[in-house]
N, C-alpha and C positions, 0 to 999 in steps of 0.2 A: 330614869325609871328603875325602881327597886321592887323586886318580888320577894316576899317573905313567906317561908313555910316553917312553922315551929320556931326554932332558934337560929335558922339559917337564912341569911339575906343574900340575894344575888343581884348585883348591879348590871342590868342588861345593857345600859348605855356604855358601861365600861368595856363590854365585849365588842360592841359595834355602835359608835357614837350616834348614827342616824337611825338606830333601831326604832326608838320611840316614834319619831316623825313618820317613818315608813309605815309602821303598823297602825298608828292612829289613822293615817291617810287610807290605808287599805281596810280599815274597819275590823282588825283582828285582835285588838287589845283585850276584848272581853272574853276571848277563848284561849288565852295563853295560860299554860300551867307549867311552872318551873319547880323542880324538886331538887333535893341535894344530890350532887354528883359532878364529876368532871368531864362527862361526855354529854353533849347536847344534841338531841334529835328532834325533828319536827314531823308531825303526822300530816297526812294529806289534807286534813281538815283544820290544820294550823294550830294544833296543840304542841307545846314544847315540853319535852321530858328531859330531865337530867339524870344520868345513870352513872353509877360507880364503875370505873374501868375494871377494878378487880372482880366485881360481880360478873361483868360481861366476859372477861377472860376465863373465869371459872366455868361459865356456861358454854362458851363457844371455842375457847382456846386461842381466840384472836379477837381483834376489834373489827366487826363486820360492817361498820358504818363509814361511808366515804362522803366527806363534805367538800370535795374538790370542786364539784359543779353545782353546789347548792346555792339557793338564793341569798342566804345570809352566811357570810364567812364564819366558819367554825361551828355551824349548826347543820347537821346532815338531814336532808330531806328524804323521808321514807314514803314509799307508795302504799301505805296502809293507814286506815283510819285510827282515830284515837281510842276507840273501844277495843280494837284488836291489840294495839300496842299496850294499852293499859292492863289488859288481862295478862299478856306475856311478861311485862316488866314487874307486875305485882307478884306473879308466880315466882319469878327469879329472886325476888326479895324474900321469898318464903312467907309472904303475908297471905291472908285469906282471900281467895278468889271464888267466883261462881264455879261449882263443880263442872268439870269438862263434859261429863255425861248429861248435864242439863242444858248445854248450849245447843242452839239451833244448828242446822247443817251449814247455813251461810256463815254463822259466826265461827264454827269449827273449821271450815275449810280455809277461811281467812287466816286463822291462827296457824293452821298447818302449813300454809304457803310461807308465811313470815318466818316460822320456826325453821323451816328448811333453808330459806334464803340466808338467815342469820347464823345457821349452824347450831341452834339450841337443841342439842340432842335429846335431853330429857323431855322436852315438850314434844319433839317429834315422836318419841315413843308413846307418849300419852295419846297423841293424835291418831297414830296407827291403830291403837286399840279402840278409841272412841268412834272412829269412822266405820267400824265393822257393823254398827247397828243401822247404818244407812245403806248397806250394800245392795239391798233390793230396790229401794226407792230412788237412789241417786248413783247407781252403779256407773253410768257413763261419765258423770262429773268426777267421781273418785278415780276412774281409770285415767282421765286427763291429768288429774293431780299426780297420780302415781308415776306417770311417764315424765311429766314436765319437772317435777320436784323430787324425783328419786325415791318415792315410797314404793319400791319394788316388792317389798314383803307383802303388799296388799294384792298383788297380781293373782296368785293362786286362788285367793278367796273370790276375786271378781270373775275368774274363769269358771268357777263353780256356780255362778248365777246364770240367769237367763240372758245376760248380756252376750254370752257366747253365741246366741242365736242371731245376733245382729250381723248382717252381711259385712264383709271386710271393707267393701267400698264405702260404707257409711262411717267407718272408723279410721279411714286413712289419715285424716287430719289430726287424729289423736295419737295413733300408733306411729309416731314419727321416728322413733328410735328403731333402726333396722333390726337389732337383736330382739327387741320386744315384739316387733311385727312378725318376725319369723316364728318366734315361740308361740304367739297367739294363733297364728295361722296354722301351725303344725298341730297344736292342741285341738283346734276346731276341726281340721281335716280328719284327724284320728277318730273323732266322735262321729263324723258324718260317715266315714267308712265302716265303723262299727255298727251304725244304724242299719246300713244296707245288709250287713251280714245277719243281723237280728231279724230284719223284716223278711228275709228269704226263708226263715224257718216256718212261716205260716202254713206252708203246704207240707212240711215234713213232720210236724207234731200231730197233725190230724190227717190221716190218709184216706178217710172216707170222702170221696169226691161228691157223693150224693147227699151229704148232710147240709141242708139249707140253713140250719141254725148256725153252723160253723162259717158258712160263706158270709153271713152278715156280721158275726162276731169278729171274724178275722179282718174284715174290711175296716171296721171301726178301730180295732187295735192297730192295724197297719197305719191308719191316718194319725193316730196318737204318737206313733214313732216317727214323727216328721221333723223334729228339731234336735240339734246337737245337744242341747241342755238335758234332753231326756235321758242321755246316757250317763248322767251322774248317778252313782249308786243309791243316793238318798232319794232320787226322783224316779228311777226306772219302774218301780212297782205301780206308779200312778197310771201308767199306760195299759195295765192289764186288769183294770177293774171291769167286772161283768156288767153288761147292759141290762141284765135281767136273769131270771131263772134259766139255767142251762142244763141240757141233758148230760149224763155222766161222761160221754165221750168228749164233749166240748169242754167241760170243766177240767178234765184230765189234760187236754191239749193246751188250755190256757196256762195251767200250772207248769207244764213242761216248758212252754215258751217263756214264761216269766223267769224260771230258774236259769234257763239258757241265757237270757238277756242279762240277768243279774251277774252271772259268771263272767260274761263278756265285759260288762261295765266295770266290775271290780278288777279286771286284769289290765285295764287301760292305764297308760302312764299318767302321772300327775303333771300339773303345769310346772315347768322350770325354765329358767333362762339359760 
């Protein structure tokens, strides 16, 4: 069996004599794709790609594909589908690909996993930047990726989202790295402690115990200050929105409380490992 692309022909039977028989029997001949190159890899949906070893070495500094336990001798089985591998290999060849910012989250996270596993650093950098636009919708999935595949530069961004409100017991299976677990726990605890300090100010910024308006306004604001994510400087002011027209004493108290909370939030340490 010979596959031809352009002016290049590759005799698959020469690589593995029973290749044709096995793949006709398995029904895979219609989905094979072979291109020019001296490294053969096979996707999980049975597409075969041929890569130039110099191209791979330039991208990863090594050959990250192991065919020792593969089904077909000399062809490495990869645990990624052909769409993911096609995007990666096309990018490495410096050919036109679908812009990474136009990819769906599912497509992007598959590419990010593969790029990390293979050590394709340029693609990893692109993925880190592209994943930021999903930080609020898919924060837990990105956290899992960051821990498992070493995208630690994304952790400060994730800690600034509402994911920090999630109880640690719900993230134990994700935060498997002890150093990341400690850093995440410390960051969360610091914000919970800061919240308590800020909440205690409700009786200090307004000293008139007989002001019924303040009793209601303070209770509503107190409840808004109930989540660690509230202590992000970009989010703190949301807790101090008025529920209606306030007398001057209450307006002044809310403003004092807001400034105090903002100062506290801006003085908190940033996330770091």
